[in-house]
N, C-alpha and C positions, 0 to 999 in steps of 0.2 A: 720679621715677626709682626712689627707694627703694621705693616701693609696688610697682613692677613687679618688683624683684629679690627681695622677701621670699618669695614662694612657691617660687622656685628654691632659695634658701638653706635653707629649711625642708626641702625634699626631700633636699638633700645631707646635712644634719645627721641626718635619719632613717636614711639609708643607712649613714652612719658608725656610728651607734649599733648597727645590726644586725651590722656586720662586726667590731666590737671586742668581745672577750670580756668578759663581766661580771666585774668585779673585777680586770681585767688591770692596772689602774694600781697595784694594791697587791700583785701577785704578785711573790715573790722566790724565786730559786733560784741555786745555785752553778753555775759554768761547766760542771761535769762531770755535772750532773743533767739528765735528760730532762724536757722540759716536761710538767707534769701536765695531765691532761685538763681542759678548760675548758668551762663552760656557755655556750651562745649565748643572747642575749636573744631570747626567742621572741615572735613576733607571729602573728596569725591568718593573714596573707597569706603569711608565710615558711613556716609549717607546711604550708600547702596546696601550696606550690611546692617542698617539700623533695625533693632527689634520693633515689634508692633507696639509694645507698651513703652511709654516715655520713661526715661531714667535720669536721675540727678547724680552727679559724681563730685566728690570733694576729697582732699587728702585727709586721712585719719592719723597716720603716723608717717614720719619722714621716710621717703622712699617707697611708700605703699599707696594704693588707691582703693577706695571703698565705693561701691555702686549701690544706690538705693532706688528702688522702683517707686515712682510717684504714685500715691493713692488716687483712685478715680474719684472725682468730685461730682456729686449729684446736686444740681442747682436747686435751691429751695423754691417752693411754690410761691408765686407772687401773692402778697396779701390782698384781700378784697378791699377796695377803697370805694366807699359810697359817695355819691355826689354831694351829700349834706345840704342840698337845697330844699328849703321848706316847700312842701307841695300841699295844695288843697284841692278838693274835688273840683274838676273842671280844668285842671292844669294840663298843659301840653308841652312836649319837648323831649330833649335827650335824657333829662333826669327821670322822666316818667318811663321812657323806654328802658333805662337801666333798672328801674324798680320792677317793671313787669318781667324782664328777663331773669332777674335775681329770684323773684318769687316763684317763677316757673321752674327754675333749676332746683329749688328747695322742695318742690312737690305741691305748691299751691297753684291755684288756677285763676290767673288774672284776666283770662280772656285773650283776645287778639293783642299781640305785641305791636301796638300802633302809636305809642307815645301819647295816648289820650287817657287821662285819669277819669274814668267813668264809674258807673255803679258796679260793673263786674270786677274791675280791679279793686274797688273799695271792699267788696266782700272778701277778696283774698288778703287785703291789708288787715282787715279785722281778724281773720283767722290767724295770720302771722302774729299780730300783736297779742292775741290771747294766749297762744302757745308760748310766747316769750315773756309773759307776765306784765304786759303793758296794757293799760286801760284802753280799750278800743276807741279809736277816733278816726275821723276822716282826714285829719292832718298828719302828714308824714314829716316828722321833725327829728331832732337830735337823737332821742332814745330809740326811735324806730330805725334810723340809719345805723346806729351803733349795733343794734341787734341784727340787722341785715349783714353786717360785716362779720359778726361772730354769733350765728343763730343757735338756738337750743333745739333739741329734738322734742317731739311731742312726748308727754308722759305716758308710759306704757300702762294700760289698764288691766291687761290679761297677760302677765308675764309667761304663763305656761300655756297660752293659747296656741292654736295652730298657726303655721307660718303664713297662711293666707286667711285673713280675717278682717272684720270691721270692728272698730272700737268707737263707741259714741260716748263722749264726755259731756254729761248734762251740766256739770258745774261750769265748765269753760265754754260750753255750747260749740263744740267742734266735733268733727268726724274724721277718723283716720282709716284709710284702707291700706292694709299691709298685703303685699304679694311676695310669696317666697321669702318671708322674713324681712323684707325691705319696705320702707315707707314709699307707697306709690302715689298717694293722693291725700291731701289735707284740705278740709273745707269748713267754712263757717256754716252753722245750722241754726234752726229755731225749732225747739221741741215743744212738748205740751205745756200749756200755760199754767196748769195746776188749778184752774178755776172750774167749778161746776157749771154746766151749761144745760139749757133746754132750748131747742130750736125746732121750728116747723119747716118742713121741706116736702116737695112732691117727690115721692119715691115709689117706683113700681106702679105708676098710674094713679096714685091717690095721695092726698095730703096726709102727712104723718108728723107726729111730734116725737123728737128724739131728745133724751136727757142722758147725761153722763158726767164723768169727771175728765177734764182735759189733761190727762197725765200720760207721760211716756214711762212705762214701768221699767225698772232696772232688772237685769237678769241676763241669762245666756240663751240666745235664740239661734235660728238658722234662716237663711233666706229661703222663701218658698216660691209662690207664683208672682207673676209680673205682668204688666201691660205696657205696650209700646204706644207712645203718644199720650194724649189727654184721656184720663179716666174719670168719669163722673161718679162720685159716691154721694151718699145722702147728706154728707157734711161739706161738700165742695168738690172742686176740680183738683186732680192730682196729675202731674206730668211725669211720665215714665216711672210709675211707682214700682218699687221692689219690696214686697211684703215680707216681714220677718217675724211678726207676732200677731197672729189673727188678722185684724183689719188695720194694723199699724204698719206703716211703710216708710221707707226712704223715698222721697219724691221731690221733683222740682216744683217751685212755686214762684209766682210773680212778686210776692212779698216775703222777704226773709229778714225780719228786723233783728236788732241786737238783743232782744229779750224773747223768752219763750212765748209763742203766740198761737200755736196750733192746737187742734183738738186731741193731739196725742201722737200724731205722725212726726217724722223728722223732716222738716223742710230744708231743701237745698237750693242754692242758686241755680238758675236754669242751665248755665253752661256746664256745671258739674253733673246735673241730672241727665244731660245729653250724653256725657261721656261714661258715666258709671255703669250702665247696663253692659257695655262691652268689656268691662274689667271685673265685674262681680257676678259670678255664676250662681247656680242654684245649690242649696245645701251648705253655703259658706257660713261659718259661725259669725254671729253678731253679738258683741258684748256691750251692754249698756250699763254705765256706772255713773255715780255722782248725784248731785241734787243742786239745782240752780237756786241761788240766794239773791234776792233782789237787793240792790244797794239802798 
């Protein structure tokens, strides 16, 4: 009789050896500790029949085995770490390249990613600083690096506006282009100075005097006509103008200072003005809000 039972007992002992973790008899842990991962005794037949999902096994009661499927672990995204190297206009190197790439990823337009901190990158730095509540400066230091690691989104001016629209913030002197509800482009601007003017210019073949108030009116408008390249108006040259309120347009300019300086149009850096016509069609809403307050 014992001869007949021996093969069956051997099979049971083999199964128990597979189900019990190696070294489980010597494992110790306090009640508040999670069980450490344990190795399973491997056999050729077990490896061939192993399920796709990994599992952990440990004894729960004497003479029994409990199998728990290990949960899938999604690795956390690596935090953004800025170089934290103080940069000034004219700087070159890897820290500048990092700055340019980060600004570009966030929707700003620093120009070519070439590791050179020039005027085009400066305009993007200004825009970023203004969106993040930092007084705009050409120096990229601790506060700007910190903001680049954890940036703020631009303040929405028209929460019920169309998914594709332009928002012009006169208070912060920035423009935001939304496309299908997402931020597509953020730019530094210079709007109307708010100063009354009288200027004499040659227009339509004769000398004329023009007077007015250099303001950019707030309100809701739509893009209308446009010109490719340089367009000469009676108050100066406009690059790639996109008009949205009579003779007031978004346009590129060679000078886009930190303060409002135009006759009423919205000046943009030249690289932004080159890109904008390809992204901003006709009849797109333009929302102008705020009021600039000089320090």
